[in-house]
N, C-alpha and C positions, 0 to 999 in steps of 0.2 A: 640641547644635549646635558645631559651628569656624569663628569669627569668625576669617579670612584677611583681617589688615591689611596694604597695601602703598603703595607711594611711590615714582615715578621719582624717582630721585638729582639733585644739579645744584647744590643750594643748599650755599654755604660758611659761612654764619652760624649759629651753635650755639644750637638753640632752647630755650626758656625751659622750666622745668618737668621738668628731666632732673635723675640723680644728680649729684652732685658727683663719683663716681668716672668713671662714661661720660664726663663733660665734660672731664676731664683727662686721658683716654685720647684723646678727640678731638683736643685743644691740645695732645700731643705727639705727632701724626701729620703729618709731612712731606709725605707722598703726597697728592698734591691728589686721584686719584681716590679713596684708600683713607677720605681724610676725608670726601668727599660720600656714599660708601656709609656712614661709620659715621653721622653725622648723619642718613641715610635711617633708619638702625637703631635711635637713638633715637628717632625721630617715632613709627615703627611699633611699637615698645616703650610708648613713652608713650600712643599712643592705645590698643594693645590693652590692657594694664593698664586705661586709665581706663574701657573697658567694661565689667568688674568694680566698677566703683567702686574701685579701687585706684592711687593714686600713687604713680607710677615713680620717682619721687623716693627713696622709702621702703623702696623694695624692696631686700631683701637678697640678694643671689644666690647660692649655692651651688652647687657641681660634684659628679659622681659621678666615680667611680675614674676612667672613661675623658673625663673633660671636659664631661656632659651639665648644662647649668646648671637649674637650680630656683629658683625664689622662694621661699626660706626662709619668710617669716610668711605664705604664700600657697597652700599645701600643695594647694588642691581648684582651682587652675588651673595648667594644665598649659600651655608654651610652646615652638614650636622658633622659630627666628630665619634667616633666609640672607640674601645680598647679594652681589652681582654688579657688574661696572661699570655705572653706570647705572641700578640697581634695587635696592629696601630691601623685604622679606616677612617676615612673623610669621603664625605660626598658635596661636592659644590656643583650649582647650578643656577638658571635664572631666574629660578621661582622656589617660594619656600619649598624644603625639604625634613628629611628626617631620616637616619639611619641606625642601624645596633647589628651588633656582632658580638659573638659568644662560639665557644669552642664547639663543634659538633658532633663531639661525646658528652656533653655537659647534660647531666638528666636536671628537669625541672621538678621538685618535690610536690608530691599529691597535692596536700594544702595548698601550694600556688596555684596550681592548675585548678582547682576548685574554685577558687578566689577570682581570679582574671579570665579563664576560658567559660566560651558558653560552652552549654553542651551539644550542641551542634561539632562547635570548635573540636572539643575534645573525641568527638567520634568521627569527624574527618582525621585529624591528625593524627589519632592514635601514638604510638610510639615517637612520633617527629615533636614532640613536645617545644623541645630546644626552638627549631625552627618557627613554628608558631610563637613562639616567646620572641625571636628578633621581629615578627610583622608587627606584634602588637607593641613594640617598645620602640619600631621607626615611626608608627603612627603616633604614640606619645609625644615623640620628638617635633613632627611634622607640624602636630598641632602645637606646639611650643606649651602644652599643659601636663607632658609625661605622663606615665604609665598609672598610677597611683589616681589621678584625676578620670582618667578614661574606663576605669574598672567597670563602672555602672553604663556604658555606651550601650545602645539601642540596633544595635547591627552584629553579625557576624563575619568572618570572612574566611569564604568557601577555601574549599582544598584547590591549590593549582601548583604545577611543576616551578615554573619559574618565573611567569609573569602573570599580574591582575590588572585589569583595568576596568571599571563600573561607567566610565563618562566623569567622574568626580575624584577618581583618587586612582591611585598608581602605586602596583606594589613591584617590582623585581625583588627574587632571590638568587643566590649566587652562592657557592662553594667555593671558598680561597684559602688554598693552604692548611685546609683542615678545620676550616674556622665556616659557621653559617653567617651569612650578612643579608640584610635587606635595607634597600632604599623604597623610600615612601615619597609622594609628591601630588600635585593636582594633576600633572599630566602625564598622559604616556611617551615616554622621551628615550632616545639612544641612549645607549650608556657606554662609555667611554671608562677601560680599565686601566690603572697607570700606577706600577710598580714603584716604589722610592728605596733606594738601600739603607 
């Protein structure tokens, strides 16, 4: 099962029960919107790790060579975090995964579309470029290499309504609270949505 934990941001008070490092990063942030996103991220991480009986305060985060974070002392729990103006979301599961979110009404510039989307994707997704963007971002997070390193990929993502699985990669698209969210992983799995306050 993949647990997707999300919250609508807007709180400026730092929640209890988060790691000192995360608390310090929030306190050092002067940008109000980013601070609210970071507080939302802290809340979804606390709730998500809590689903596995793990206290987020005790999680030691490490990163791979490309910057993808892992929980050092909990290698059986994989996670991916994303936040944007007004929203924070994280996916947790028992296999490698990636997740991304963006405002549903955000427009991707044509220059970016031409750089990252194949001709087949541009035609299939048309004016739903933000949806495709979250698919590609989630894939880059899944591989741990990021979107920039995946731009020269040799495959395209066919159009699908909510779920796609080709036997080796699984995508699930969800629209939550006015945000497009996509999770990506190696196996087709059940999704559980968990809203945190």
